[in-house]
All heavy atoms as a GROMACS GRO file, in nm:
protein
  555
    1MET      N    1  13.809  13.073   8.791
    1MET     CA    2  13.887  13.195   8.783
    1MET      C    3  13.975  13.201   8.911
    1MET      O    4  13.936  13.175   9.013
    1MET     CB    5  13.795  13.312   8.780
    1MET     CG    6  13.795  13.382   8.645
    1MET     SD    7  13.701  13.527   8.646
    1MET     CE    8  13.589  13.475   8.516
    2SER      N    9  14.092  13.249   8.885
    2SER     CA   10  14.188  13.264   8.994
    2SER      C   11  14.146  13.381   9.083
    2SER      O   12  14.063  13.462   9.045
    2SER     CB   13  14.327  13.281   8.946
    2SER     OG   14  14.344  13.408   8.887
    3GLU      N   15  14.212  13.391   9.193
    3GLU     CA   16  14.189  13.500   9.286
    3GLU      C   17  14.216  13.643   9.223
    3GLU      O   18  14.156  13.737   9.258
    3GLU     CB   19  14.274  13.483   9.412
    3GLU     CG   20  14.254  13.586   9.517
    3GLU     CD   21  14.329  13.558   9.643
    3GLU    OE1   22  14.347  13.438   9.680
    3GLU    OE2   23  14.388  13.653   9.699
    4ALA      N   24  14.309  13.641   9.130
    4ALA     CA   25  14.346  13.768   9.068
    4ALA      C   26  14.253  13.802   8.949
    4ALA      O   27  14.272  13.907   8.892
    4ALA     CB   28  14.490  13.759   9.018
    5SER      N   29  14.164  13.716   8.914
    5SER     CA   30  14.075  13.740   8.805
    5SER      C   31  13.935  13.798   8.848
    5SER      O   32  13.891  13.756   8.960
    5SER     CB   33  14.046  13.614   8.724
    5SER     OG   34  14.169  13.571   8.668
    6ARG      N   35  13.874  13.879   8.770
    6ARG     CA   36  13.746  13.928   8.802
    6ARG      C   37  13.662  13.923   8.674
    6ARG      O   38  13.712  13.939   8.565
    6ARG     CB   39  13.751  14.073   8.849
    6ARG     CG   40  13.835  14.096   8.965
    6ARG     CD   41  13.772  14.049   9.098
    6ARG     NE   42  13.851  14.094   9.210
    6ARG     CZ   43  13.945  14.020   9.272
    6ARG    NH1   44  13.977  13.905   9.217
    6ARG    NH2   45  14.005  14.065   9.382
    7GLU      N   46  13.527  13.910   8.689
    7GLU     CA   47  13.438  13.917   8.575
    7GLU      C   48  13.369  14.047   8.586
    7GLU      O   49  13.323  14.090   8.687
    7GLU     CB   50  13.338  13.798   8.578
    7GLU     CG   51  13.396  13.671   8.534
    7GLU     CD   52  13.284  13.564   8.518
    7GLU    OE1   53  13.167  13.600   8.534
    7GLU    OE2   54  13.326  13.447   8.498
    8ILE      N   55  13.366  14.118   8.476
    8ILE     CA   56  13.296  14.243   8.464
    8ILE      C   57  13.170  14.219   8.385
    8ILE      O   58  13.181  14.194   8.261
    8ILE     CB   59  13.383  14.353   8.407
    8ILE    CG1   60  13.508  14.366   8.490
    8ILE    CG2   61  13.308  14.484   8.394
    8ILE    CD1   62  13.613  14.459   8.427
    9PRO      N   63  13.049  14.229   8.443
    9PRO     CA   64  12.927  14.202   8.363
    9PRO      C   65  12.901  14.319   8.266
    9PRO      O   66  12.909  14.436   8.301
    9PRO     CB   67  12.820  14.196   8.472
    9PRO     CG   68  12.873  14.268   8.588
    9PRO     CD   69  13.024  14.257   8.579
   10LEU      N   70  12.872  14.276   8.145
   10LEU     CA   71  12.826  14.373   8.042
   10LEU      C   72  12.693  14.325   7.996
   10LEU      O   73  12.639  14.224   8.039
   10LEU     CB   74  12.925  14.366   7.921
   10LEU     CG   75  13.066  14.406   7.953
   10LEU    CD1   76  13.158  14.378   7.835
   10LEU    CD2   77  13.080  14.550   8.000
   11GLU      N   78  12.627  14.408   7.917
   11GLU     CA   79  12.494  14.368   7.869
   11GLU      C   80  12.500  14.236   7.797
   11GLU      O   81  12.558  14.219   7.691
   11GLU     CB   82  12.440  14.477   7.769
   11GLU     CG   83  12.421  14.613   7.842
   11GLU     CD   84  12.379  14.718   7.738
   11GLU    OE1   85  12.322  14.685   7.630
   11GLU    OE2   86  12.394  14.834   7.774
   12GLU      N   87  12.440  14.136   7.864
   12GLU     CA   88  12.428  13.998   7.809
   12GLU      C   89  12.562  13.935   7.777
   12GLU      O   90  12.568  13.829   7.715
   12GLU     CB   91  12.340  13.996   7.682
   12GLU     CG   92  12.201  14.046   7.707
   12GLU     CD   93  12.116  14.045   7.580
   12GLU    OE1   94  12.147  13.970   7.491
   12GLU    OE2   95  12.018  14.125   7.580
   13LYS      N   96  12.671  13.987   7.830
   13LYS     CA   97  12.806  13.935   7.805
   13LYS      C   98  12.883  13.949   7.935
   13LYS      O   99  12.848  14.021   8.020
   13LYS     CB  100  12.876  14.001   7.697
   13LYS     CG  101  12.812  13.997   7.556
   13LYS     CD  102  12.886  14.078   7.459
   13LYS     CE  103  12.810  14.076   7.324
   13LYS     NZ  104  12.885  14.161   7.224
   14ARG      N  105  12.994  13.874   7.941
   14ARG     CA  106  13.078  13.889   8.062
   14ARG      C  107  13.222  13.906   8.002
   14ARG      O  108  13.260  13.830   7.916
   14ARG     CB  109  13.071  13.769   8.147
   14ARG     CG  110  12.940  13.759   8.219
   14ARG     CD  111  12.942  13.662   8.334
   14ARG     NE  112  13.019  13.537   8.311
   14ARG     CZ  113  12.988  13.420   8.351
   14ARG    NH1  114  12.873  13.405   8.410
   14ARG    NH2  115  13.070  13.320   8.327
   15LEU      N  116  13.288  13.993   8.067
   15LEU     CA  117  13.430  14.019   8.027
   15LEU      C  118  13.516  13.979   8.150
   15LEU      O  119  13.491  14.023   8.258
   15LEU     CB  120  13.450  14.171   7.999
   15LEU     CG  121  13.592  14.218   7.969
   15LEU    CD1  122  13.643  14.156   7.842
   15LEU    CD2  123  13.598  14.368   7.966
   16ALA      N  124  13.612  13.898   8.126
   16ALA     CA  125  13.701  13.854   8.233
   16ALA      C  126  13.834  13.924   8.215
   16ALA      O  127  13.886  13.950   8.109
   16ALA     CB  128  13.725  13.705   8.224
   17ALA      N  129  13.886  13.977   8.329
   17ALA     CA  130  14.013  14.047   8.323
   17ALA      C  131  14.104  13.977   8.433
   17ALA      O  132  14.059  13.948   8.540
   17ALA     CB  133  13.989  14.190   8.362
   18VAL      N  134  14.226  13.957   8.386
   18VAL     CA  135  14.327  13.909   8.485
   18VAL      C  136  14.396  14.027   8.538
   18VAL      O  137  14.452  14.106   8.471
   18VAL     CB  138  14.424  13.813   8.406
   18VAL    CG1  139  14.534  13.772   8.507
   18VAL    CG2  140  14.351  13.698   8.351
   19VAL      N  141  14.388  14.044   8.672
   19VAL     CA  142  14.447  14.160   8.736
   19VAL      C  143  14.565  14.124   8.822
   19VAL      O  144  14.545  14.030   8.908
   19VAL     CB  145  14.336  14.226   8.826
   19VAL    CG1  146  14.392  14.343   8.899
   19VAL    CG2  147  14.215  14.260   8.738
   20PRO      N  148  14.673  14.177   8.802
   20PRO     CA  149  14.793  14.148   8.884
   20PRO      C  150  14.762  14.171   9.032
   20PRO      O  151  14.698  14.269   9.072
   20PRO     CB  152  14.900  14.240   8.834
   20PRO     CG  153  14.857  14.274   8.696
   20PRO     CD  154  14.707  14.278   8.704
   21ALA      N  155  14.809  14.091   9.120
   21ALA     CA  156  14.773  14.098   9.265
   21ALA      C  157  14.823  14.228   9.323
   21ALA      O  158  14.766  14.283   9.418
   21ALA     CB  159  14.840  13.987   9.340
   22ASP      N  160  14.923  14.294   9.266
   22ASP     CA  161  14.977  14.420   9.319
   22ASP      C  162  14.905  14.540   9.258
   22ASP      O  163  14.941  14.660   9.290
   22ASP     CB  164  15.131  14.432   9.289
   22ASP     CG  165  15.169  14.436   9.144
   22ASP    OD1  166  15.077  14.393   9.061
   22ASP    OD2  167  15.275  14.485   9.112
   23GLN      N  168  14.797  14.519   9.184
   23GLN     CA  169  14.722  14.628   9.128
   23GLN      C  170  14.569  14.609   9.147
   23GLN      O  171  14.490  14.604   9.053
   23GLN     CB  172  14.750  14.644   8.977
   23GLN     CG  173  14.886  14.686   8.950
   23GLN     CD  174  14.914  14.704   8.799
   23GLN    OE1  175  14.818  14.737   8.727
   23GLN    NE2  176  15.034  14.684   8.759
   24PRO      N  177  14.520  14.595   9.270
   24PRO     CA  178  14.383  14.567   9.293
   24PRO      C  179  14.285  14.673   9.246
   24PRO      O  180  14.176  14.644   9.213
   24PRO     CB  181  14.374  14.551   9.449
   24PRO     CG  182  14.487  14.626   9.497
   24PRO     CD  183  14.599  14.613   9.394
   25ASP      N  184  14.339  14.797   9.233
   25ASP     CA  185  14.250  14.906   9.189
   25ASP      C  186  14.225  14.896   9.034
   25ASP      O  187  14.145  14.975   8.977
   25ASP     CB  188  14.304  15.039   9.227
   25ASP     CG  189  14.434  15.071   9.169
   25ASP    OD1  190  14.519  14.977   9.150
   25ASP    OD2  191  14.462  15.185   9.128
   26LEU      N  192  14.298  14.808   8.968
   26LEU     CA  193  14.288  14.797   8.818
   26LEU      C  194  14.143  14.762   8.781
   26LEU      O  195  14.092  14.810   8.678
   26LEU     CB  196  14.389  14.701   8.765
   26LEU     CG  197  14.389  14.689   8.617
   26LEU    CD1  198  14.418  14.821   8.547
   26LEU    CD2  199  14.497  14.585   8.574
   27VAL      N  200  14.074  14.678   8.854
   27VAL     CA  201  13.938  14.641   8.824
   27VAL      C  202  13.847  14.756   8.822
   27VAL      O  203  13.764  14.782   8.737
   27VAL     CB  204  13.885  14.532   8.923
   27VAL    CG1  205  13.735  14.510   8.902
   27VAL    CG2  206  13.968  14.405   8.910
   28VAL      N  207  13.857  14.851   8.922
   28VAL     CA  208  13.783  14.973   8.932
   28VAL      C  209  13.808  15.055   8.812
   28VAL      O  210  13.716  15.109   8.745
   28VAL     CB  211  13.813  15.049   9.060
   28VAL    CG1  212  13.747  15.180   9.062
   28VAL    CG2  213  13.774  14.966   9.181
   29ARG      N  214  13.935  15.075   8.771
   29ARG     CA  215  13.966  15.156   8.654
   29ARG      C  216  13.916  15.093   8.530
   29ARG      O  217  13.869  15.168   8.439
   29ARG     CB  218  14.122  15.174   8.648
   29ARG     CG  219  14.175  15.251   8.768
   29ARG     CD  220  14.320  15.302   8.753
   29ARG     NE  221  14.410  15.216   8.678
   29ARG     CZ  222  14.511  15.146   8.725
   29ARG    NH1  223  14.532  15.149   8.852
   29ARG    NH2  224  14.585  15.070   8.650
   30LEU      N  225  13.923  14.962   8.515
   30LEU     CA  226  13.870  14.896   8.394
   30LEU      C  227  13.715  14.918   8.390
   30LEU      O  228  13.658  14.945   8.282
   30LEU     CB  229  13.896  14.742   8.398
   30LEU     CG  230  14.038  14.705   8.370
   30LEU    CD1  231  14.057  14.556   8.396
   30LEU    CD2  232  14.077  14.736   8.226
   31ARG      N  233  13.643  14.908   8.499
   31ARG     CA  234  13.500  14.931   8.505
   31ARG      C  235  13.468  15.072   8.459
   31ARG      O  236  13.372  15.101   8.378
   31ARG     CB  237  13.436  14.898   8.638
   31ARG     CG  238  13.427  14.757   8.668
   31ARG     CD  239  13.358  14.728   8.796
   31ARG     NE  240  13.352  14.585   8.821
   31ARG     CZ  241  13.326  14.532   8.936
   31ARG    NH1  242  13.319  14.605   9.040
   31ARG    NH2  243  13.320  14.404   8.945
   32GLU      N  244  13.545  15.173   8.511
   32GLU     CA  245  13.523  15.308   8.483
   32GLU      C  246  13.547  15.331   8.325
   32GLU      O  247  13.473  15.401   8.260
   32GLU     CB  248  13.613  15.402   8.557
   32GLU     CG  249  13.577  15.410   8.702
   32GLU     CD  250  13.682  15.477   8.790
   32GLU    OE1  251  13.793  15.509   8.740
   32GLU    OE2  252  13.646  15.503   8.907
   33THR      N  253  13.653  15.271   8.269
   33THR     CA  254  13.681  15.284   8.126
   33THR      C  255  13.568  15.225   8.046
   33THR      O  256  13.524  15.285   7.950
   33THR     CB  257  13.811  15.210   8.098
   33THR    OG1  258  13.922  15.271   8.172
   33THR    CG2  259  13.845  15.216   7.948
   34ILE      N  260  13.517  15.105   8.088
   34ILE     CA  261  13.404  15.041   8.014
   34ILE      C  262  13.276  15.137   8.020
   34ILE      O  263  13.211  15.156   7.918
   34ILE     CB  264  13.376  14.905   8.068
   34ILE    CG1  265  13.489  14.806   8.034
   34ILE    CG2  266  13.241  14.854   8.019
   34ILE    CD1  267  13.484  14.675   8.106
   35GLU      N  268  13.254  15.194   8.135
   35GLU     CA  269  13.139  15.282   8.146
   35GLU      C  270  13.148  15.398   8.054
   35GLU      O  271  13.057  15.436   7.989
   35GLU     CB  272  13.121  15.328   8.296
   35GLU     CG  273  13.072  15.227   8.384
   35GLU     CD  274  13.057  15.274   8.528
   35GLU    OE1  275  13.036  15.398   8.547
   35GLU    OE2  276  13.072  15.195   8.621
   36VAL      N  277  13.268  15.461   8.050
   36VAL     CA  278  13.287  15.578   7.966
   36VAL      C  279  13.275  15.537   7.818
   36VAL      O  280  13.199  15.609   7.741
   36VAL     CB  281  13.421  15.650   7.994
   36VAL    CG1  282  13.452  15.751   7.887
   36VAL    CG2  283  13.428  15.709   8.134
   37LEU      N  284  13.340  15.431   7.779
   37LEU     CA  285  13.343  15.390   7.640
   37LEU      C  286  13.199  15.340   7.596
   37LEU      O  287  13.168  15.336   7.479
   37LEU     CB  288  13.446  15.284   7.609
   37LEU     CG  289  13.590  15.334   7.623
   37LEU    CD1  290  13.690  15.222   7.607
   37LEU    CD2  291  13.618  15.455   7.527
   38SER      N  292  13.119  15.305   7.692
   38SER     CA  293  12.982  15.254   7.657
   38SER      C  294  12.883  15.380   7.646
   38SER      O  295  12.777  15.354   7.601
   38SER     CB  296  12.928  15.165   7.768
   38SER     OG  297  13.007  15.045   7.777
   39ASN      N  298  12.928  15.490   7.679
   39ASN     CA  299  12.844  15.610   7.677
   39ASN      C  300  12.882  15.699   7.559
   39ASN      O  301  12.986  15.762   7.560
   39ASN     CB  302  12.861  15.690   7.806
   39ASN     CG  303  12.770  15.812   7.808
   39ASN    OD1  304  12.752  15.884   7.714
   39ASN    ND2  305  12.720  15.843   7.931
   40SER      N  306  12.804  15.697   7.450
   40SER     CA  307  12.843  15.775   7.331
   40SER      C  308  12.856  15.919   7.356
   40SER      O  309  12.943  15.987   7.294
   40SER     CB  310  12.744  15.743   7.218
   40SER     OG  311  12.617  15.783   7.255
   41ASP      N  312  12.777  15.981   7.444
   41ASP     CA  313  12.789  16.122   7.480
   41ASP      C  314  12.934  16.151   7.543
   41ASP      O  315  12.997  16.250   7.512
   41ASP     CB  316  12.679  16.169   7.568
   41ASP     CG  317  12.545  16.170   7.504
   41ASP    OD1  318  12.541  16.181   7.376
   41ASP    OD2  319  12.443  16.162   7.569
   42ALA      N  320  12.971  16.060   7.631
   42ALA     CA  321  13.099  16.075   7.699
   42ALA      C  322  13.213  16.063   7.598
   42ALA      O  323  13.310  16.140   7.604
   42ALA     CB  324  13.114  15.974   7.810
   43VAL      N  325  13.204  15.967   7.505
   43VAL     CA  326  13.311  15.948   7.411
   43VAL      C  327  13.321  16.074   7.318
   43VAL      O  328  13.425  16.119   7.288
   43VAL     CB  329  13.286  15.819   7.329
   43VAL    CG1  330  13.380  15.807   7.206
   43VAL    CG2  331  13.301  15.697   7.416
   44GLN      N  332  13.204  16.122   7.276
   44GLN     CA  333  13.203  16.246   7.196
   44GLN      C  334  13.265  16.358   7.267
   44GLN      O  335  13.335  16.437   7.210
   44GLN     CB  336  13.056  16.276   7.150
   44GLN     CG  337  13.050  16.395   7.056
   44GLN     CD  338  13.122  16.370   6.923
   44GLN    OE1  339  13.123  16.252   6.876
   44GLN    NE2  340  13.183  16.468   6.865
   45ALA      N  341  13.233  16.372   7.398
   45ALA     CA  342  13.293  16.479   7.481
   45ALA      C  343  13.446  16.474   7.481
   45ALA      O  344  13.515  16.569   7.473
   45ALA     CB  345  13.238  16.482   7.614
   46VAL      N  346  13.500  16.352   7.495
   46VAL     CA  347  13.644  16.323   7.494
   46VAL      C  348  13.700  16.364   7.358
   46VAL      O  349  13.798  16.432   7.353
   46VAL     CB  350  13.675  16.177   7.528
   46VAL    CG1  351  13.822  16.151   7.506
   46VAL    CG2  352  13.637  16.150   7.673
   47VAL      N  353  13.635  16.323   7.252
   47VAL     CA  354  13.688  16.351   7.114
   47VAL      C  355  13.689  16.508   7.093
   47VAL      O  356  13.786  16.566   7.045
   47VAL     CB  357  13.603  16.286   7.010
   47VAL    CG1  358  13.627  16.339   6.869
   47VAL    CG2  359  13.619  16.137   7.014
   48GLU      N  360  13.579  16.574   7.136
   48GLU     CA  361  13.568  16.721   7.119
   48GLU      C  362  13.675  16.787   7.207
   48GLU      O  363  13.735  16.887   7.161
   48GLU     CB  364  13.429  16.767   7.147
   48GLU     CG  365  13.329  16.729   7.051
   48GLU     CD  366  13.190  16.758   7.089
   48GLU    OE1  367  13.165  16.824   7.198
   48GLU    OE2  368  13.091  16.728   7.017
   49SER      N  369  13.697  16.738   7.325
   49SER     CA  370  13.793  16.797   7.412
   49SER      C  371  13.934  16.786   7.354
   49SER      O  372  14.014  16.882   7.360
   49SER     CB  373  13.794  16.733   7.555
   49SER     OG  374  13.670  16.761   7.618
   50ARG      N  375  13.969  16.666   7.303
   50ARG     CA  376  14.101  16.651   7.252
   50ARG      C  377  14.128  16.741   7.125
   50ARG      O  378  14.231  16.799   7.107
   50ARG     CB  379  14.119  16.505   7.205
   50ARG     CG  380  14.144  16.408   7.322
   50ARG     CD  381  14.171  16.272   7.274
   50ARG     NE  382  14.230  16.198   7.379
   50ARG     CZ  383  14.270  16.070   7.370
   50ARG    NH1  384  14.263  16.013   7.248
   50ARG    NH2  385  14.324  16.007   7.472
   51ALA      N  386  14.020  16.759   7.047
   51ALA     CA  387  14.029  16.849   6.930
   51ALA      C  388  14.048  16.993   6.975
   51ALA      O  389  14.129  17.068   6.917
   51ALA     CB  390  13.906  16.833   6.838
   52SER      N  391  13.977  17.030   7.080
   52SER     CA  392  13.988  17.165   7.133
   52SER      C  393  14.126  17.188   7.185
   52SER      O  394  14.192  17.298   7.158
   52SER     CB  395  13.886  17.182   7.244
   52SER     OG  396  13.902  17.310   7.304
   53ILE      N  397  14.184  17.095   7.258
   53ILE     CA  398  14.320  17.106   7.310
   53ILE      C  399  14.421  17.116   7.200
   53ILE      O  400  14.514  17.197   7.204
   53ILE     CB  401  14.350  16.991   7.411
   53ILE    CG1  402  14.267  17.010   7.539
   53ILE    CG2  403  14.501  16.989   7.441
   53ILE    CD1  404  14.265  16.892   7.629
   54ALA      N  405  14.402  17.034   7.097
   54ALA     CA  406  14.494  17.039   6.980
   54ALA      C  407  14.490  17.173   6.914
   54ALA      O  408  14.592  17.217   6.854
   54ALA     CB  409  14.459  16.925   6.883
   55ARG      N  410  14.376  17.248   6.917
   55ARG     CA  411  14.370  17.379   6.860
   55ARG      C  412  14.424  17.482   6.953
   55ARG      O  413  14.413  17.603   6.922
   55ARG     CB  414  14.223  17.410   6.820
   55ARG     CG  415  14.171  17.324   6.703
   55ARG     CD  416  14.034  17.377   6.661
   55ARG     NE  417  13.938  17.379   6.767
   55ARG     CZ  418  13.847  17.280   6.797
   55ARG    NH1  419  13.859  17.162   6.726
   55ARG    NH2  420  13.762  17.285   6.893
   56GLY      N  421  14.457  17.445   7.073
   56GLY     CA  422  14.503  17.541   7.175
   56GLY      C  423  14.394  17.603   7.252
   56GLY      O  424  14.414  17.715   7.309
   57GLU      N  425  14.277  17.549   7.252
   57GLU     CA  426  14.168  17.610   7.320
   57GLU      C  427  14.138  17.549   7.453
   57GLU      O  428  14.026  17.572   7.510
   57GLU     CB  429  14.041  17.589   7.228
   57GLU     CG  430  14.052  17.658   7.096
   57GLU     CD  431  13.942  17.624   7.001
   57GLU    OE1  432  13.856  17.536   7.037
   57GLU    OE2  433  13.931  17.679   6.894
   58GLY      N  434  14.224  17.475   7.509
   58GLY     CA  435  14.205  17.412   7.638
   58GLY      C  436  14.199  17.506   7.749
   58GLY      O  437  14.247  17.622   7.749
   59LEU      N  438  14.130  17.467   7.864
   59LEU     CA  439  14.130  17.550   7.983
   59LEU      C  440  14.263  17.551   8.044
   59LEU      O  441  14.330  17.452   8.052
   59LEU     CB  442  14.024  17.494   8.081
   59LEU     CG  443  13.886  17.488   8.028
   59LEU    CD1  444  13.796  17.411   8.133
   59LEU    CD2  445  13.830  17.624   8.009
   60ARG      N  446  14.302  17.671   8.089
   60ARG     CA  447  14.439  17.683   8.140
   60ARG      C  448  14.441  17.717   8.292
   60ARG      O  449  14.546  17.700   8.354
   60ARG     CB  450  14.514  17.791   8.067
   60ARG     CG  451  14.528  17.756   7.923
   60ARG     CD  452  14.595  17.865   7.844
   60ARG     NE  453  14.577  17.852   7.705
   60ARG     CZ  454  14.650  17.785   7.620
   60ARG    NH1  455  14.750  17.719   7.665
   60ARG    NH2  456  14.626  17.777   7.493
   61SER      N  457  14.336  17.760   8.348
   61SER     CA  458  14.338  17.805   8.488
   61SER      C  459  14.248  17.706   8.575
   61SER      O  460  14.156  17.644   8.528
   61SER     CB  461  14.282  17.944   8.509
   61SER     OG  462  14.141  17.945   8.487
   62LYS      N  463  14.290  17.696   8.703
   62LYS     CA  464  14.213  17.609   8.789
   62LYS      C  465  14.074  17.660   8.809
   62LYS      O  466  13.978  17.585   8.817
   62LYS     CB  467  14.286  17.612   8.926
   62LYS     CG  468  14.413  17.536   8.929
   62LYS     CD  469  14.471  17.542   9.070
   62LYS     CE  470  14.613  17.480   9.075
   62LYS     NZ  471  14.679  17.492   9.201
   63ASP      N  472  14.054  17.794   8.811
   63ASP     CA  473  13.922  17.852   8.825
   63ASP      C  474  13.835  17.814   8.704
   63ASP      O  475  13.711  17.784   8.726
   63ASP     CB  476  13.928  18.003   8.840
   63ASP     CG  477  13.990  18.039   8.973
   63ASP    OD1  478  13.986  17.956   9.075
   63ASP    OD2  479  14.041  18.157   8.979
   64ALA      N  480  13.891  17.813   8.580
   64ALA     CA  481  13.804  17.777   8.471
   64ALA      C  482  13.765  17.634   8.473
   64ALA      O  483  13.658  17.598   8.441
   64ALA     CB  484  13.891  17.803   8.337
   65ILE      N  485  13.856  17.550   8.520
   65ILE     CA  486  13.822  17.410   8.533
   65ILE      C  487  13.718  17.388   8.639
   65ILE      O  488  13.623  17.309   8.617
   65ILE     CB  489  13.953  17.325   8.555
   65ILE    CG1  490  14.038  17.333   8.435
   65ILE    CG2  491  13.926  17.180   8.587
   65ILE    CD1  492  14.185  17.279   8.452
   66ARG      N  493  13.737  17.450   8.754
   66ARG     CA  494  13.637  17.433   8.858
   66ARG      C  495  13.501  17.481   8.817
   66ARG      O  496  13.397  17.415   8.843
   66ARG     CB  497  13.681  17.513   8.984
   66ARG     CG  498  13.791  17.447   9.059
   66ARG     CD  499  13.816  17.511   9.189
   66ARG     NE  500  13.923  17.450   9.264
   66ARG     CZ  501  14.044  17.506   9.285
   66ARG    NH1  502  14.065  17.632   9.244
   66ARG    NH2  503  14.138  17.437   9.342
   67GLY      N  504  13.496  17.593   8.744
   67GLY     CA  505  13.370  17.645   8.690
   67GLY      C  506  13.300  17.548   8.598
   67GLY      O  507  13.184  17.527   8.600
   68LEU      N  508  13.383  17.482   8.514
   68LEU     CA  509  13.325  17.378   8.420
   68LEU      C  510  13.269  17.263   8.503
   68LEU      O  511  13.161  17.213   8.474
   68LEU     CB  512  13.430  17.334   8.324
   68LEU     CG  513  13.394  17.223   8.231
   68LEU    CD1  514  13.289  17.275   8.130
   68LEU    CD2  515  13.520  17.178   8.148
   69LEU      N  516  13.344  17.212   8.597
   69LEU     CA  517  13.302  17.102   8.679
   69LEU      C  518  13.180  17.133   8.758
   69LEU      O  519  13.088  17.053   8.773
   69LEU     CB  520  13.421  17.050   8.769
   69LEU     CG  521  13.533  16.986   8.693
   69LEU    CD1  522  13.650  16.958   8.791
   69LEU    CD2  523  13.494  16.868   8.623
   70ASP      N  524  13.178  17.258   8.817
   70ASP     CA  525  13.064  17.294   8.901
   70ASP      C  526  12.936  17.301   8.811
   70ASP      O  527  12.827  17.269   8.859
   70ASP     CB  528  13.084  17.431   8.961
   70ASP     CG  529  13.187  17.425   9.071
   70ASP    OD1  530  13.220  17.313   9.125
   70ASP    OD2  531  13.238  17.535   9.116
   71GLY      N  532  12.950  17.342   8.689
   71GLY     CA  533  12.834  17.349   8.602
   71GLY      C  534  12.780  17.214   8.560
   71GLY      O  535  12.667  17.203   8.519
   72ARG      N  536  12.860  17.114   8.573
   72ARG     CA  537  12.816  16.974   8.531
   72ARG      C  538  12.735  16.909   8.646
   72ARG      O  539  12.668  16.810   8.624
   72ARG     CB  540  12.935  16.891   8.496
   72ARG     CG  541  12.989  16.929   8.362
   72ARG     CD  542  13.102  16.832   8.328
   72ARG     NE  543  13.158  16.871   8.200
   72ARG     CZ  544  13.247  16.802   8.137
   72ARG    NH1  545  13.308  16.694   8.200
   72ARG    NH2  546  13.290  16.841   8.024
   73GLN      N  547  12.749  16.955   8.767
   73GLN     CA  548  12.684  16.886   8.880
   73GLN      C  549  12.544  16.927   8.894
   73GLN      O  550  12.481  17.005   8.861
   73GLN     CB  551  12.761  16.923   9.008
   73GLN     CG  552  12.900  16.866   9.004
   73GLN     CD  553  12.980  16.904   9.131
   73GLN    OE1  554  12.928  16.973   9.214
   73GLN    NE2  555  13.105  16.860   9.134
   0.00000   0.00000   0.00000
């Protein structure tokens, strides 16, 4: 593998990604994406959030968002 390539270990598999030298943070973003997509609860939360936003039910204030985030910790 070249210097710009990285292997991302998955359950019993390996995923190789070619990362442009000018985007070293891309590997981190790819790992985060894989983690989210591997978590069915997280994927369901994204689906539900998108549907809520489409219905106009999204959070609109910073305080509402902070309250939601504080409740998850």
